[in-house]
N, CA, C and O atoms as CSV, one atom per row, in Angstrom:
chain,resi,resn,atom,element,x,y,z
A,1,MET,N,N,13.991,109.567,-16.253
A,1,MET,CA,C,13.009,108.501,-16.401
A,1,MET,C,C,12.386,108.628,-17.788
A,1,MET,O,O,12.055,109.728,-18.230
A,2,ALA,N,N,12.231,107.501,-18.465
A,2,ALA,CA,C,11.676,107.484,-19.817
A,2,ALA,C,C,10.162,107.489,-19.785
A,2,ALA,O,O,9.548,107.069,-18.804
A,3,ASN,N,N,9.571,107.961,-20.854
A,3,ASN,CA,C,8.119,107.910,-21.026
A,3,ASN,C,C,7.779,106.746,-21.942
A,3,ASN,O,O,8.552,106.407,-22.838
A,4,LEU,N,N,6.624,106.137,-21.715
A,4,LEU,CA,C,6.165,105.007,-22.508
A,4,LEU,C,C,4.736,105.307,-22.953
A,4,LEU,O,O,3.898,105.709,-22.146
A,5,THR,N,N,4.473,105.112,-24.215
A,5,THR,CA,C,3.127,105.321,-24.742
A,5,THR,C,C,2.542,103.962,-25.099
A,5,THR,O,O,3.169,103.182,-25.817
A,6,ILE,N,N,1.346,103.678,-24.603
A,6,ILE,CA,C,0.658,102.440,-24.948
A,6,ILE,C,C,-0.735,102.774,-25.456
A,6,ILE,O,O,-1.252,103.859,-25.190
A,7,SER,N,N,-1.329,101.866,-26.170
A,7,SER,CA,C,-2.693,102.038,-26.664
A,7,SER,C,C,-3.598,101.066,-25.936
A,7,SER,O,O,-3.342,99.863,-25.905
A,8,VAL,N,N,-4.661,101.599,-25.352
A,8,VAL,CA,C,-5.649,100.763,-24.674
A,8,VAL,C,C,-7.035,101.274,-25.015
A,8,VAL,O,O,-7.220,102.428,-25.401
A,9,ASP,N,N,-7.971,100.412,-24.866
A,9,ASP,CA,C,-9.368,100.758,-25.078
A,9,ASP,C,C,-9.779,101.867,-24.107
A,9,ASP,O,O,-9.374,101.852,-22.944
A,10,ASP,N,N,-10.575,102.820,-24.572
A,10,ASP,CA,C,-11.010,103.945,-23.737
A,10,ASP,C,C,-11.719,103.479,-22.471
A,10,ASP,O,O,-11.478,104.011,-21.388
A,11,GLU,N,N,-12.587,102.490,-22.609
A,11,GLU,CA,C,-13.340,101.997,-21.457
A,11,GLU,C,C,-12.416,101.307,-20.456
A,11,GLU,O,O,-12.588,101.445,-19.245
A,12,LEU,N,N,-11.449,100.575,-20.963
A,12,LEU,CA,C,-10.484,99.925,-20.086
A,12,LEU,C,C,-9.700,100.962,-19.291
A,12,LEU,O,O,-9.499,100.802,-18.087
A,13,LEU,N,N,-9.261,102.014,-19.953
A,13,LEU,CA,C,-8.509,103.060,-19.264
A,13,LEU,C,C,-9.388,103.759,-18.227
A,13,LEU,O,O,-8.918,104.066,-17.131
A,14,ARG,N,N,-10.647,104.011,-18.552
A,14,ARG,CA,C,-11.555,104.640,-17.590
A,14,ARG,C,C,-11.694,103.777,-16.341
A,14,ARG,O,O,-11.606,104.273,-15.218
A,15,ARG,N,N,-11.914,102.468,-16.552
A,15,ARG,CA,C,-12.059,101.555,-15.418
A,15,ARG,C,C,-10.761,101.447,-14.613
A,15,ARG,O,O,-10.794,101.348,-13.386
A,16,ALA,N,N,-9.635,101.465,-15.301
A,16,ALA,CA,C,-8.341,101.407,-14.612
A,16,ALA,C,C,-8.126,102.653,-13.763
A,16,ALA,O,O,-7.614,102.562,-12.647
A,17,ARG,N,N,-8.511,103.810,-14.279
A,17,ARG,CA,C,-8.370,105.053,-13.510
A,17,ARG,C,C,-9.248,105.032,-12.264
A,17,ARG,O,O,-8.830,105.474,-11.193
A,18,VAL,N,N,-10.465,104.517,-12.409
A,18,VAL,CA,C,-11.377,104.422,-11.260
A,18,VAL,C,C,-10.774,103.485,-10.217
A,18,VAL,O,O,-10.743,103.806,-9.029
A,19,ARG,N,N,-10.301,102.337,-10.663
A,19,ARG,CA,C,-9.709,101.353,-9.736
A,19,ARG,C,C,-8.472,101.917,-9.052
A,19,ARG,O,O,-8.293,101.736,-7.848
A,20,ALA,N,N,-7.626,102.592,-9.802
A,20,ALA,CA,C,-6.425,103.191,-9.227
A,20,ALA,C,C,-6.799,104.251,-8.195
A,20,ALA,O,O,-6.179,104.334,-7.134
A,21,ALA,N,N,-7.805,105.055,-8.501
A,21,ALA,CA,C,-8.247,106.084,-7.550
A,21,ALA,C,C,-8.772,105.437,-6.271
A,21,ALA,O,O,-8.536,105.950,-5.177
A,22,GLN,N,N,-9.479,104.320,-6.399
A,22,GLN,CA,C,-9.977,103.612,-5.222
A,22,GLN,C,C,-8.818,103.134,-4.348
A,22,GLN,O,O,-8.940,103.062,-3.126
A,23,LEU,N,N,-7.711,102.813,-4.978
A,23,LEU,CA,C,-6.536,102.323,-4.261
A,23,LEU,C,C,-5.597,103.449,-3.848
A,23,LEU,O,O,-4.569,103.208,-3.214
A,24,GLY,N,N,-5.955,104.686,-4.211
A,24,GLY,CA,C,-5.132,105.830,-3.843
A,24,GLY,C,C,-3.835,105.910,-4.624
A,24,GLY,O,O,-2.814,106.353,-4.098
A,25,THR,N,N,-3.870,105.484,-5.871
A,25,THR,CA,C,-2.672,105.496,-6.703
A,25,THR,C,C,-3.048,105.968,-8.095
A,25,THR,O,O,-4.133,106.515,-8.293
A,26,SER,N,N,-2.176,105.765,-9.050
A,26,SER,CA,C,-2.454,106.137,-10.435
A,26,SER,C,C,-2.223,104.929,-11.341
A,26,SER,O,O,-1.552,103.970,-10.959
A,27,VAL,N,N,-2.779,104.991,-12.525
A,27,VAL,CA,C,-2.565,103.926,-13.508
A,27,VAL,C,C,-1.069,103.843,-13.828
A,27,VAL,O,O,-0.520,102.749,-13.960
A,28,ASN,N,N,-0.426,104.977,-13.948
A,28,ASN,CA,C,1.010,105.017,-14.221
A,28,ASN,C,C,1.790,104.265,-13.138
A,28,ASN,O,O,2.669,103.463,-13.454
A,29,ALA,N,N,1.476,104.517,-11.874
A,29,ALA,CA,C,2.176,103.844,-10.769
A,29,ALA,C,C,1.902,102.349,-10.770
A,29,ALA,O,O,2.800,101.553,-10.497
A,30,VAL,N,N,0.672,101.962,-11.074
A,30,VAL,CA,C,0.320,100.534,-11.116
A,30,VAL,C,C,1.113,99.833,-12.220
A,30,VAL,O,O,1.657,98.751,-11.997
A,31,LEU,N,N,1.183,100.436,-13.403
A,31,LEU,CA,C,1.918,99.833,-14.507
A,31,LEU,C,C,3.417,99.778,-14.210
A,31,LEU,O,O,4.071,98.787,-14.533
A,32,ARG,N,N,3.971,100.837,-13.596
A,32,ARG,CA,C,5.391,100.843,-13.240
A,32,ARG,C,C,5.696,99.728,-12.247
A,32,ARG,O,O,6.688,99.014,-12.397
A,33,GLU,N,N,4.840,99.578,-11.227
A,33,GLU,CA,C,5.034,98.524,-10.223
A,33,GLU,C,C,4.932,97.143,-10.861
A,33,GLU,O,O,5.720,96.249,-10.556
A,34,TYR,N,N,3.951,96.978,-11.752
A,34,TYR,CA,C,3.800,95.692,-12.433
A,34,TYR,C,C,5.053,95.364,-13.240
A,34,TYR,O,O,5.542,94.236,-13.188
A,35,MET,N,N,5.577,96.339,-13.985
A,35,MET,CA,C,6.761,96.098,-14.804
A,35,MET,C,C,7.978,95.776,-13.938
A,35,MET,O,O,8.785,94.922,-14.303
A,36,GLU,N,N,8.116,96.448,-12.801
A,36,GLU,CA,C,9.228,96.159,-11.891
A,36,GLU,C,C,9.143,94.721,-11.377
A,36,GLU,O,O,10.153,94.021,-11.304
A,37,THR,N,N,7.948,94.293,-11.027
A,37,THR,CA,C,7.735,92.920,-10.554
A,37,THR,C,C,7.994,91.926,-11.667
A,37,THR,O,O,8.647,90.904,-11.455
A,38,TRP,N,N,7.488,92.218,-12.845
A,38,TRP,CA,C,7.624,91.345,-14.005
A,38,TRP,C,C,9.091,91.134,-14.354
A,38,TRP,O,O,9.523,90.000,-14.565
A,39,VAL,N,N,9.846,92.200,-14.416
A,39,VAL,CA,C,11.266,92.104,-14.730
A,39,VAL,C,C,12.016,91.434,-13.585
A,39,VAL,O,O,12.927,90.642,-13.825
A,40,GLY,N,N,11.650,91.736,-12.360
A,40,GLY,CA,C,12.295,91.158,-11.191
A,40,GLY,C,C,12.133,89.654,-11.111
A,40,GLY,O,O,13.015,88.964,-10.600
A,41,GLN,N,N,11.023,89.135,-11.604
A,41,GLN,CA,C,10.814,87.691,-11.590
A,41,GLN,C,C,11.868,86.991,-12.428
A,41,GLN,O,O,12.400,85.958,-12.022
A,42,ASP,N,N,12.171,87.541,-13.586
A,42,ASP,CA,C,13.203,86.950,-14.438
A,42,ASP,C,C,14.559,87.004,-13.749
A,42,ASP,O,O,15.312,86.031,-13.778
A,43,GLU,N,N,14.871,88.137,-13.131
A,43,GLU,CA,C,16.154,88.270,-12.448
A,43,GLU,C,C,16.246,87.289,-11.285
A,43,GLU,O,O,17.293,86.677,-11.070
A,44,GLY,N,N,15.167,87.136,-10.541
A,44,GLY,CA,C,15.149,86.194,-9.424
A,44,GLY,C,C,15.303,84.764,-9.881
A,44,GLY,O,O,16.012,83.979,-9.251
A,45,ARG,N,N,14.646,84.419,-10.970
A,45,ARG,CA,C,14.733,83.066,-11.519
A,45,ARG,C,C,16.160,82.785,-11.987
A,45,ARG,O,O,16.706,81.717,-11.711
A,46,GLU,N,N,16.762,83.737,-12.691
A,46,GLU,CA,C,18.126,83.546,-13.177
A,46,GLU,C,C,19.102,83.420,-12.003
A,46,GLU,O,O,20.031,82.613,-12.053
A,47,GLN,N,N,18.899,84.201,-10.968
A,47,GLN,CA,C,19.760,84.118,-9.782
A,47,GLN,C,C,19.611,82.750,-9.117
A,47,GLN,O,O,20.602,82.164,-8.682
A,48,ALA,N,N,18.388,82.241,-9.036
A,48,ALA,CA,C,18.150,80.928,-8.432
A,48,ALA,C,C,18.817,79.821,-9.253
A,48,ALA,O,O,19.379,78.883,-8.687
A,49,ILE,N,N,18.758,79.927,-10.567
A,49,ILE,CA,C,19.393,78.924,-11.423
A,49,ILE,C,C,20.910,78.947,-11.228
A,49,ILE,O,O,21.538,77.897,-11.096
A,50,ARG,N,N,21.497,80.148,-11.210
A,50,ARG,CA,C,22.947,80.247,-10.999
A,50,ARG,C,C,23.336,79.652,-9.650
A,50,ARG,O,O,24.347,78.957,-9.545
A,51,SER,N,N,22.541,79.921,-8.622
A,51,SER,CA,C,22.820,79.385,-7.288
A,51,SER,C,C,22.740,77.860,-7.294
A,51,SER,O,O,23.595,77.189,-6.714
A,52,LEU,N,N,21.728,77.319,-7.939
A,52,LEU,CA,C,21.575,75.863,-8.026
A,52,LEU,C,C,22.757,75.226,-8.749
A,52,LEU,O,O,23.264,74.191,-8.315
A,53,LEU,N,N,23.195,75.828,-9.840
A,53,LEU,CA,C,24.321,75.283,-10.585
A,53,LEU,C,C,25.618,75.347,-9.776
A,53,LEU,O,O,26.427,74.422,-9.835
A,54,ARG,N,N,25.821,76.428,-9.025
A,54,ARG,CA,C,27.008,76.525,-8.164
A,54,ARG,C,C,26.990,75.437,-7.105
A,54,ARG,O,O,28.001,74.776,-6.872
A,55,ARG,N,N,25.831,75.248,-6.456
A,55,ARG,CA,C,25.711,74.219,-5.417
A,55,ARG,C,C,25.900,72.827,-6.010
A,55,ARG,O,O,26.525,71.969,-5.387
A,56,SER,N,N,25.375,72.602,-7.185
A,56,SER,CA,C,25.503,71.309,-7.834
A,56,SER,C,C,26.963,71.002,-8.142
A,56,SER,O,O,27.412,69.866,-7.990
A,57,ALA,N,N,27.696,72.015,-8.575
A,57,ALA,CA,C,29.115,71.815,-8.891
A,57,ALA,C,C,29.920,71.477,-7.637
A,57,ALA,O,O,30.923,70.768,-7.725
A,58,ARG,N,N,29.498,71.970,-6.476
A,58,ARG,CA,C,30.215,71.711,-5.224
A,58,ARG,C,C,29.739,70.449,-4.515
A,58,ARG,O,O,30.382,69.990,-3.571
A,59,ALA,N,N,28.631,69.891,-4.955
A,59,ALA,CA,C,28.047,68.736,-4.265
A,59,ALA,C,C,28.990,67.548,-4.304
A,59,ALA,O,O,29.676,67.317,-5.300
A,60,ARG,N,N,29.019,66.803,-3.217
A,60,ARG,CA,C,29.891,65.628,-3.132
A,60,ARG,C,C,29.070,64.336,-3.167
A,60,ARG,O,O,29.597,63.253,-2.911
A,61,SER,N,N,27.807,64.455,-3.478
A,61,SER,CA,C,26.954,63.266,-3.512
A,61,SER,C,C,27.089,62.562,-4.859
A,61,SER,O,O,27.590,63.131,-5.829
A,62,GLY,N,N,26.647,61.352,-4.896
A,62,GLY,CA,C,26.710,60.579,-6.128
A,62,GLY,C,C,25.720,59.441,-6.077
A,62,GLY,O,O,24.814,59.419,-5.243
A,63,ARG,N,N,25.902,58.500,-6.974
A,63,ARG,CA,C,24.990,57.360,-7.035
A,63,ARG,C,C,25.444,56.220,-6.145
A,63,ARG,O,O,24.731,55.224,-6.021
A,64,GLY,N,N,26.590,56.334,-5.532
A,64,GLY,CA,C,27.087,55.243,-4.696
A,64,GLY,C,C,27.498,54.032,-5.497
A,64,GLY,O,O,27.453,52.910,-4.992
A,65,GLY,N,N,27.895,54.236,-6.731
A,65,GLY,CA,C,28.353,53.130,-7.561
A,65,GLY,C,C,27.231,52.320,-8.182
A,65,GLY,O,O,27.491,51.402,-8.961
A,66,ARG,N,N,25.995,52.641,-7.854
A,66,ARG,CA,C,24.874,51.881,-8.411
A,66,ARG,C,C,24.633,52.279,-9.855
A,66,ARG,O,O,24.864,53.422,-10.249
A,67,THR,N,N,24.174,51.337,-10.621
A,67,THR,CA,C,23.779,51.601,-12.002
A,67,THR,C,C,22.401,51.011,-12.226
A,67,THR,O,O,22.017,50.026,-11.594
A,68,TRP,N,N,21.680,51.615,-13.116
A,68,TRP,CA,C,20.349,51.133,-13.446
A,68,TRP,C,C,20.237,51.038,-14.952
A,68,TRP,O,O,20.828,51.825,-15.691
A,69,SER,N,N,19.482,50.081,-15.380
A,69,SER,CA,C,19.195,50.001,-16.812
A,69,SER,C,C,17.875,50.736,-17.054
A,69,SER,O,O,17.129,51.042,-16.124
A,70,ARG,N,N,17.623,51.000,-18.295
A,70,ARG,CA,C,16.358,51.661,-18.636
A,70,ARG,C,C,15.181,50.787,-18.197
A,70,ARG,O,O,14.176,51.298,-17.702
A,71,ASP,N,N,15.309,49.467,-18.380
A,71,ASP,CA,C,14.244,48.556,-17.982
A,71,ASP,C,C,14.002,48.584,-16.471
A,71,ASP,O,O,12.859,48.536,-16.017
A,72,ASP,N,N,15.114,48.665,-15.681
A,72,ASP,CA,C,14.976,48.745,-14.229
A,72,ASP,C,C,14.193,49.993,-13.821
A,72,ASP,O,O,13.317,49.934,-12.958
A,73,LEU,N,N,14.516,51.106,-14.444
A,73,LEU,CA,C,13.875,52.373,-14.089
A,73,LEU,C,C,12.404,52.422,-14.485
A,73,LEU,O,O,11.606,53.107,-13.846
A,74,HIS,N,N,12.054,51.704,-15.524
A,74,HIS,CA,C,10.678,51.763,-16.020
A,74,HIS,C,C,9.904,50.481,-15.752
A,74,HIS,O,O,8.868,50.241,-16.373
A,75,ALA,N,N,10.401,49.645,-14.822
A,75,ALA,CA,C,9.701,48.396,-14.480
A,75,ALA,C,C,8.359,48.732,-13.862
A,75,ALA,O,O,8.254,49.646,-13.044
A,76,ARG,N,N,7.358,48.007,-14.244
A,76,ARG,CA,C,6.008,48.280,-13.715
A,76,ARG,C,C,5.475,47.077,-13.014
A,76,ARG,O,O,4.356,47.106,-12.502
């Protein structure tokens, strides 16, 4: 496992340590969990996009031969 060094305000770190202790964890564990979630969101989003594109390629739906002009679509 790699080590990471960050710079934070002394007061911020003190408050983070107090909060982590209240939760029965450590600042290190909180930051690791946050980073795992943060990175996982991108992976989940990319997986969802790939799934959508696969489904779209297999879709058999269409417009039913209908066509619209720009004026038809923006008629008010």
